[in-house]
C-alpha positions as CSV (number, residue, x, y, z in Angstrom):
1,M,0.0,0.0,0.0
2,K,1.3,3.4,-0.9
3,T,0.8,6.7,0.9
4,Y,-1.4,9.1,-1.0
5,L,-0.1,12.6,-1.3
6,P,-2.4,15.2,-2.9
7,R,-1.2,17.4,-5.7
8,V,-1.2,20.9,-4.5
9,K,-2.3,23.2,-7.4
10,L,-2.5,27.0,-6.9
11,E,-5.5,27.1,-9.3
12,E,-7.6,25.0,-6.9
13,R,-7.3,27.4,-4.0
14,K,-10.4,29.3,-3.0
15,W,-10.7,32.8,-1.5
16,H,-12.9,33.3,1.6
17,V,-14.1,36.6,3.1
18,I,-14.9,36.6,6.9
19,D,-16.5,39.6,8.5
20,A,-15.0,40.0,12.0
21,D,-17.8,42.4,13.2
22,G,-19.0,40.9,16.5
23,A,-16.8,37.8,16.3
24,V,-14.8,36.7,19.3
25,L,-11.1,36.9,18.6
26,G,-10.0,33.5,19.6
27,R,-12.8,31.6,17.9
28,L,-12.3,33.7,14.7
29,A,-8.5,33.0,14.8
30,A,-9.1,29.2,15.2
31,Q,-11.5,29.2,12.3
32,V,-9.1,31.2,10.1
33,A,-6.1,29.0,11.1
34,N,-8.0,25.8,10.1
35,I,-8.8,27.2,6.7
36,L,-5.2,28.4,6.1
37,R,-3.9,24.9,6.9
38,G,-6.6,23.2,4.9
39,K,-8.1,21.2,7.8
40,N,-11.5,21.7,6.3
41,K,-10.6,19.7,3.2
42,P,-10.5,16.0,2.7
43,V,-7.0,16.2,1.2
44,Y,-5.5,17.7,4.3
45,T,-1.9,16.7,4.8
46,P,0.0,18.1,7.8
47,H,3.3,18.8,6.0
48,L,1.8,20.4,2.9
49,D,0.1,23.7,2.2
50,T,-3.4,22.6,1.1
51,G,-5.3,25.5,2.5
52,D,-7.1,28.5,1.0
53,F,-6.8,32.2,1.1
54,V,-8.6,34.2,3.8
55,V,-9.6,37.9,3.8
56,V,-10.7,39.3,7.1
57,I,-12.6,42.6,7.1
58,N,-13.8,44.9,9.9
59,A,-10.8,43.9,12.0
60,E,-11.4,46.8,14.4
61,K,-14.8,45.4,15.4
62,V,-13.5,42.1,16.7
63,L,-14.5,41.3,20.3
64,V,-12.4,40.1,23.2
65,T,-14.0,38.5,26.3
66,G,-13.6,39.3,29.9
67,K,-11.1,42.0,30.9
68,K,-8.7,41.4,28.1
69,E,-9.2,44.8,26.5
70,T,-7.2,46.4,29.3
71,G,-5.6,43.5,31.2
72,K,-3.9,41.6,28.4
73,K,-0.5,43.0,27.4
74,F,1.6,42.5,24.3
75,M,5.4,42.7,25.0
76,A,8.1,43.9,22.6
77,Y,11.7,43.6,23.7
78,S,14.5,45.7,22.1
79,G,17.4,43.6,23.5
80,W,18.6,46.3,25.8
81,K,18.3,46.4,29.6
82,G,14.9,47.8,30.4
83,G,13.9,47.7,26.8
84,E,10.5,46.0,27.3
85,K,7.5,47.8,25.9
86,F,4.0,46.7,26.9
87,T,0.9,47.6,25.0
88,S,-2.7,46.7,25.8
89,V,-5.3,45.3,23.4
90,A,-7.1,48.6,23.4
91,Q,-3.9,50.4,22.3
92,V,-3.2,47.9,19.6
93,R,-6.8,48.2,18.4
94,A,-6.5,52.0,18.2
95,R,-3.3,51.9,16.1
96,H,-3.2,48.7,14.1
97,P,-6.4,46.5,14.6
98,E,-5.1,44.2,11.9
99,K,-2.3,43.0,14.2
100,L,-4.8,41.7,16.8
101,I,-6.1,39.0,14.3
102,T,-2.7,38.4,12.7
103,H,-1.0,37.8,16.1
104,A,-3.8,35.4,17.2
105,V,-3.7,33.4,14.0
106,R,0.1,33.3,14.1
107,G,-0.1,31.5,17.5
108,M,-2.4,28.8,16.0
109,I,-0.3,27.7,13.0
110,P,3.0,25.8,13.0
111,K,6.2,27.7,14.0
112,N,8.3,26.7,11.0
113,R,8.7,27.4,7.3
114,L,5.3,26.0,6.5
115,G,3.7,28.4,9.0
116,R,5.4,31.4,7.5
117,V,4.1,30.4,4.1
118,L,0.6,29.9,5.5
119,L,0.6,33.5,7.0
120,T,1.1,35.0,3.5
121,K,-2.3,33.7,2.6
122,L,-4.0,35.8,5.4
123,K,-5.2,39.3,4.4
124,V,-6.6,41.4,7.2
125,Y,-8.2,44.8,6.7
126,R,-9.9,47.5,8.8
127,G,-13.2,48.6,7.5
128,N,-15.3,46.5,5.0
129,Q,-13.4,47.3,1.9
130,H,-10.7,45.0,0.5
131,P,-8.7,44.9,-2.8
132,H,-9.4,41.2,-3.6
133,A,-12.7,41.5,-5.5
134,A,-11.0,40.1,-8.7
135,Q,-10.4,36.8,-6.9
136,K,-14.2,36.4,-6.3
137,P,-14.0,35.5,-2.6
138,E,-16.9,33.5,-1.1
139,P,-18.4,35.0,2.1
140,L,-18.0,32.8,5.1
141,A,-19.7,33.2,8.5
142,A,-17.4,33.9,11.4
143,A,-17.5,31.6,14.4
144,K,-19.5,33.4,17.1
């Protein structure tokens, strides 16, 4: 018996649009990560990129539960003594709301070369406009 490996063709990849308005961040990120990896397809293979493209709109309207809006902190470290910078979810949402979703999805995909390739298929935008109309993306309901 031989192991079946699917042929990965770029023409067969679909485009999905997910509206993040009112969606909980973690559930949305898990749904997006599964689509990027291709876990929703019967030809899913863990070491191959079999997933689809995902466009997330209205990134600034995503919800976080509990006290995460002010209590959860993102840390950046410069490498110098005392070079830690902490920003809350509210501060990130005010400046770059796209980073909230990208950071959450990045944590749910593999931390290797494959994961970096998968992240290039994620497109996140604030507002409900996106420049990918030519790809004819299919609307997909966000996990609530």
